[in-house]
C-alpha positions in Angstrom: 36.8 167.3 164.1 34.6 170.3 163.4 34.8 171.5 166.9 38.6 171.4 166.8 38.6 173.2 163.5 36.5 176.0 165.0 38.9 176.3 168.0 41.9 176.7 165.8 40.3 179.2 163.4 38.1 181.6 165.4 35.6 183.7 163.4 36.7 187.3 162.8 34.5 189.9 164.5 32.0 191.3 162.0 31.6 194.5 164.0 35.1 195.8 164.6 36.9 193.5 162.1 40.0 193.7 164.2 39.2 191.0 166.8 38.0 187.4 166.9 34.9 185.8 168.4 35.9 183.6 171.3 33.6 181.3 173.3 32.3 182.5 176.7 29.5 182.2 179.2 27.4 185.2 180.0 24.1 186.2 181.6 21.3 187.0 179.3 18.6 189.5 180.5 15.2 189.4 178.8 11.6 190.3 179.4 8.8 187.7 179.3 5.1 188.3 179.2 3.5 187.6 182.7 7.0 187.1 184.2 8.7 190.5 183.7 12.4 190.8 183.7 14.4 187.6 184.0 18.1 186.7 183.7 19.3 183.5 182.1 22.6 182.5 183.5 25.7 180.9 181.8 24.4 181.3 178.2 27.0 180.0 175.7 28.0 183.0 173.5 31.0 184.3 171.5 32.7 187.5 172.5 35.1 189.7 170.5 38.5 189.9 172.2 38.9 193.5 171.0 35.5 195.3 171.0 33.5 193.1 173.3 30.7 192.4 170.8 28.5 189.5 172.0 27.0 186.9 169.6 24.6 184.2 170.9 24.8 181.9 167.8 22.7 178.8 167.3 23.9 177.1 170.5 23.1 180.1 172.6 19.7 180.6 171.0 18.8 177.0 171.7 20.0 177.4 175.3 17.9 180.5 175.8 14.8 178.9 174.3 15.2 175.9 176.6 15.6 178.1 179.6 12.5 180.2 178.7 10.5 176.9 178.2 11.5 175.9 181.8 10.7 179.3 183.3 7.3 179.5 181.5 6.6 175.8 181.8 5.5 175.9 178.1 4.8 172.5 176.5 7.6 171.6 174.1 7.3 170.6 170.4 8.4 167.1 171.5 5.5 166.8 173.9 3.0 168.1 171.3 4.4 165.5 168.9 4.1 162.8 171.5 0.4 163.9 172.1 -0.4 163.4 168.4 1.5 160.1 168.3 0.0 158.7 171.5 -3.6 159.1 170.3 -2.8 158.6 166.6 -4.0 162.1 165.6 -3.4 164.3 162.6 -3.1 168.0 163.3 -6.6 168.4 161.8 -8.2 165.8 164.1 -6.3 167.2 167.1 -7.7 170.6 166.3 -11.2 169.2 166.0 -11.0 167.4 169.4 -9.2 170.1 171.4 -10.8 173.2 169.8 -7.3 174.7 169.2 -6.7 176.0 165.7 -4.8 173.7 163.3 -2.3 176.6 162.5 -1.6 177.0 166.2 -0.9 173.3 166.6 1.4 173.5 163.6 3.3 176.4 165.1 3.6 174.6 168.5 5.1 171.6 166.7 7.7 173.7 165.0 8.5 175.7 168.1 7.8 179.0 166.4 5.1 179.8 169.0 4.9 178.9 172.7 1.5 177.9 174.0 0.1 179.7 177.0 0.3 178.2 180.5 -3.3 177.1 180.4 -2.9 175.4 177.0 0.3 173.7 178.1 -1.3 172.4 181.3 -4.4 171.2 179.4 -2.4 169.3 176.8 -0.2 167.8 179.5 -3.3 166.7 181.3 -4.6 165.0 178.2 -1.3 163.2 177.7 -1.2 162.0 181.3 -4.9 161.1 181.7 -6.2 158.8 179.0 -9.7 158.9 180.5 -9.8 162.7 180.2 -8.8 162.5 176.5 -11.4 159.8 175.9 -14.2 162.0 177.4 -13.1 165.0 175.5 -12.9 163.0 172.2 -16.3 161.5 172.9 -17.8 164.9 173.5 -16.2 166.8 170.6 -15.4 164.1 168.0 -17.8 161.2 168.5 -17.0 158.0 170.3 -14.8 155.3 168.7 -16.4 151.9 168.4 -14.5 149.4 170.5 -13.9 145.8 169.4 -15.1 142.9 171.5 -12.4 140.4 172.6 -11.9 137.6 171.8 -13.3 137.5 168.3 -14.5 134.0 169.1 -14.4 131.7 172.1 -12.5 128.5 171.3 -10.1 126.0 172.7 -6.5 127.4 172.8 -4.1 125.9 170.2 -0.7 124.6 171.2 1.0 128.0 171.1 -1.7 129.6 173.2 -1.6 126.8 175.8 2.1 127.5 176.1 1.4 131.2 176.7 -1.3 130.3 179.4 1.2 128.1 181.2 3.7 131.0 181.4 1.1 133.3 183.0 0.4 133.4 186.7 -3.3 133.0 186.3 -4.1 132.5 190.1 -2.5 135.9 190.8 -4.7 137.5 188.1 -7.7 135.9 189.8 -6.5 137.3 193.2 -6.3 140.7 191.6 -9.9 140.2 190.2 -8.5 140.8 186.7 -10.0 137.5 185.5 -12.5 135.0 186.7 -11.4 131.8 188.4 -11.3 128.9 185.8 -9.9 125.5 185.2 -10.9 125.1 181.6 -8.2 126.2 179.1 -11.0 127.7 176.9 -12.4 129.8 179.7 -8.9 130.9 180.7 -8.2 131.9 177.0 -11.4 133.9 176.9 -10.8 135.6 180.2 -7.2 136.6 179.3 -8.2 137.9 175.8 -11.0 140.0 177.3 -9.0 141.5 180.0 -6.0 142.3 177.9 -8.1 143.2 174.8 -6.4 140.9 172.4 -7.7 138.5 169.7 -5.3 135.7 170.3 -2.8 134.7 173.0 0.1 133.9 170.6 0.4 137.5 169.4 -0.3 138.6 173.0 2.8 136.5 174.2 5.0 138.3 171.6 3.7 141.7 172.8 4.4 140.8 176.4 8.0 139.9 175.5 8.4 143.3 173.9 7.0 145.0 176.9 9.4 143.2 179.2 12.3 144.5 177.0 11.1 148.1 177.2 11.4 148.9 180.8 14.0 149.8 183.4 13.6 146.9 185.8 15.2 145.8 189.1 15.4 142.1 188.3 16.4 139.1 190.5 18.9 137.5 188.2 19.1 134.4 190.4 15.4 133.6 189.9 14.0 131.7 186.9 12.1 134.0 184.6 10.2 134.3 181.4 9.4 137.5 179.5 5.7 136.7 179.1 5.2 136.7 182.9 7.3 139.8 183.3 5.4 141.5 180.5 2.1 140.7 182.1 3.3 142.1 185.5 4.5 145.3 183.8 1.3 145.7 181.7 -0.9 145.4 184.8 1.2 148.0 186.6 1.0 150.3 183.6 -2.8 149.9 183.4 -3.1 151.0 187.0 -0.5 153.8 186.7 -2.4 155.2 183.7 -5.5 155.6 186.0 -3.6 157.5 188.7 -3.8 161.3 188.5 -0.4 163.1 188.8 0.9 166.5 188.0 3.1 166.9 185.0 6.4 165.1 185.7 9.7 166.9 186.0 13.0 165.5 187.3 13.6 168.6 189.5 10.3 167.9 191.3 11.3 164.3 192.0 14.8 165.3 193.3 13.1 167.8 195.7 10.6 165.1 196.8 13.4 162.7 197.9 14.2 164.5 201.2 10.5 164.3 202.2 10.4 160.6 201.4 13.5 159.9 203.5 11.7 161.0 206.7 8.8 158.6 206.0 11.2 155.7 206.2 11.0 155.9 210.0 7.4 154.6 209.8 5.7 151.4 208.8 5.0 151.5 205.0 1.3 150.8 205.4 1.0 153.8 207.8 2.5 156.3 205.4 1.9 154.8 201.9 -0.8 157.3 201.0 1.5 160.2 201.8 4.4 158.6 199.9 2.1 158.1 196.8 0.9 161.7 197.1 4.5 163.1 197.3 5.4 161.1 194.2 2.2 162.1 192.4 3.1 165.8 193.0 6.4 165.1 191.3 4.6 163.4 188.3 5.2 159.8 189.4 2.5 157.1 189.8 3.5 154.5 192.4 1.7 151.2 192.2 2.1 147.8 194.0 1.6 144.4 192.5 2.3 140.9 193.8 5.3 139.2 192.4 4.2 136.7 189.8 5.7 133.3 189.0 8.9 133.7 186.8 8.5 137.4 186.5 11.7 137.9 188.6 11.0 141.7 188.8 11.3 143.3 192.2 10.4 146.8 190.8 10.5 148.7 187.5 10.1 152.2 186.2 9.8 154.2 183.0 8.4 157.4 181.6 5.0 156.5 180.3 5.1 159.8 178.3 7.1 163.0 178.7 4.7 164.2 181.5 4.2 161.1 183.5 6.4 158.5 185.1 5.5 155.3 186.9 7.1 153.0 189.5 5.9 149.4 190.1 6.9 147.8 193.4 6.5 144.0 193.9 7.2 143.9 197.7 9.2 140.8 197.0 11.4 141.1 200.1 9.0 141.7 202.9 11.2 143.9 205.0 10.9 147.6 205.7 14.5 148.2 204.6 14.1 146.5 201.3 10.8 148.3 200.7 12.6 151.6 200.8 15.9 150.4 199.1 13.9 149.1 196.1 11.8 152.2 195.9 14.8 154.5 196.0 16.6 152.3 193.4 13.7 153.0 191.0 13.7 156.7 191.8 17.5 156.6 191.0 16.8 155.4 187.5 14.4 158.3 186.9 16.9 160.8 188.2 20.1 159.4 186.8 19.3 157.4 183.6 15.8 158.1 182.2 15.1 161.3 180.3 12.7 160.2 177.6 10.1 157.5 177.2 12.5 155.7 174.9 15.2 155.3 177.6 15.1 151.5 178.4 17.5 148.9 179.7 18.4 145.9 177.6 18.1 142.4 179.1 21.1 141.3 181.2 22.1 138.0 182.8 23.7 139.6 185.9 22.9 143.0 187.5 26.6 143.8 187.4 26.5 143.6 183.6 24.7 146.9 183.5 26.6 149.7 185.4 23.3 151.7 185.7 21.9 149.0 188.0 25.0 149.4 190.2 24.7 153.2 190.1 21.1 153.0 191.1 22.0 150.7 194.0 24.7 153.1 195.2 22.5 156.2 194.8 19.7 154.5 196.8 22.1 153.6 199.6 23.9 157.0 199.7 20.6 158.9 199.6 18.9 157.0 202.3 22.0 156.8 204.5 24.2 159.8 203.8 27.5 158.3 202.7 29.7 160.9 204.4 27.9 160.5 207.7 27.9 156.7 207.4 31.6 156.7 206.8 32.2 158.8 209.9 29.9 156.6 211.9 31.5 153.3 210.8 35.0 154.7 211.5 34.0 155.5 215.0 31.9 152.3 215.5 33.2 149.5 213.3 30.9 147.1 215.2 28.2 149.3 216.5 26.0 148.5 219.5 22.3 148.6 219.1 22.0 151.9 221.1 24.7 153.5 218.9 22.8 152.3 215.7 19.5 153.8 217.1 21.1 157.1 218.0 22.7 157.4 214.6 19.4 156.5 212.9 17.6 159.2 214.9 20.2 161.8 213.9 19.8 161.2 210.2 16.0 160.5 210.4 16.1 157.0 208.8 14.8 153.7 210.2 17.5 151.6 212.0 16.9 148.6 209.7 17.8 150.6 206.7 21.0 151.9 208.3 21.9 148.3 209.3 21.4 146.9 205.9 23.3 149.7 204.2 26.1 149.4 206.8 26.4 145.6 206.2 26.3 146.1 202.4 29.1 148.6 202.5 31.1 146.2 204.7 30.4 143.2 202.6 29.4 141.1 205.6 26.7 140.9 208.3 28.4 143.0 210.9 25.1 144.0 212.5 23.1 140.9 213.2 19.7 140.9 211.5 18.3 138.2 213.8 19.4 140.3 216.8 17.7 143.3 215.3 14.5 141.3 214.8 14.6 140.2 218.4 14.7 143.9 219.4 11.9 144.7 216.9 14.3 146.9 214.9 14.1 144.9 211.6 10.3 144.8 210.9 8.7 142.6 208.2 5.8 143.6 205.9 3.1 141.0 206.7 1.1 139.3 204.0 -2.2 141.1 204.8 -0.4 144.4 204.8 1.0 143.7 201.3 -2.3 142.5 200.1 -3.9 145.8 201.2 -1.6 147.6 198.9 -2.2 145.2 196.0 -6.0 145.5 196.4 -5.7 149.3 196.0 -3.9 148.8 192.7 -6.6 146.3 191.5 -9.2 149.0 191.9 -7.6 150.8 188.9 -8.1 147.8 186.5 
């Protein structure tokens, strides 16, 4: 209602007093230290319809500040606040650990002063790399005493036994997270030690919360429990926290997508290091974990903090095409739906219940196999021959198996035979040993 009121009653010009200030978009030139003259385009302003006086107003000022932050890459007040929250710091303790003045930190929090590039990059490094913060804290502030878990070794009670039954313990053994055990008491001890918890009942509740705080690609036809899902996500998060990435930005990820598309022409195990490197340069840590019983999660993503994102991939469907479709589905969530660490998806019974899942599917298909080119190809070849599929795939630089799967999904039926493609070695699978190679690399970060 307020916006309508302003539109009906424009503000009189305070300069000429004859005209009225009307909304407009104008370029705003300014000079920045170390950057020289810059021009910020399409700044919302108000312009007098008589004398031409320009007023930026609060909206324009906020737009200009945001643009300058992007140009200078200065850390934002929200990021500084997140830094304090993440490590449970007061402004005083943050000053003692980092060596930056308490008054400076206060000014950064209010946005009155912009930190330099070096300060911004250093704080973002501390946010993204917990090990770097721990080393700095130990050096400058004394080391925190860590608690041993569990508080005592004992037989699990009824509730804890239920939690153990929901956890895929053999997969944790395979990942070398816990020791092999049959005794419930030993399993309880191993789980408490690895996950740093005093009891498994509270751990189970925490895992359920974790499972609800993630954007996940879930198989809704598979039986699931939130404890198993939470364990899977927690393991992936632990590994992602250890992976070094540059500060995350959506624009970097969007630019990385074209490079990733061309790698789809190769076997994943041959290019995975390059794929992980490309994503790391966009601020995204990519990790692989085996699917766990009743986790039902094919992949998931979230912003761990404002400067670091993660994607966890389960390799549930052992085909090259699904490897890339699931990865691009998770990238879609980061580009389309996730802007802050608080952006999560609620639990749903069917994927179709959440339009964001359908949007991510559509984005993944259209980005991997350009929708306009696929439409043209399918109109000319409603039932394409293998050589036609291969030639089209070469033209758009995407593996034929991905084109075939997207083509069939768009048609709603198996027009291109998967079994025939397999016979022609055009629909490759990811073998167990290949998948385990990726999982073992993740386990190195535990």
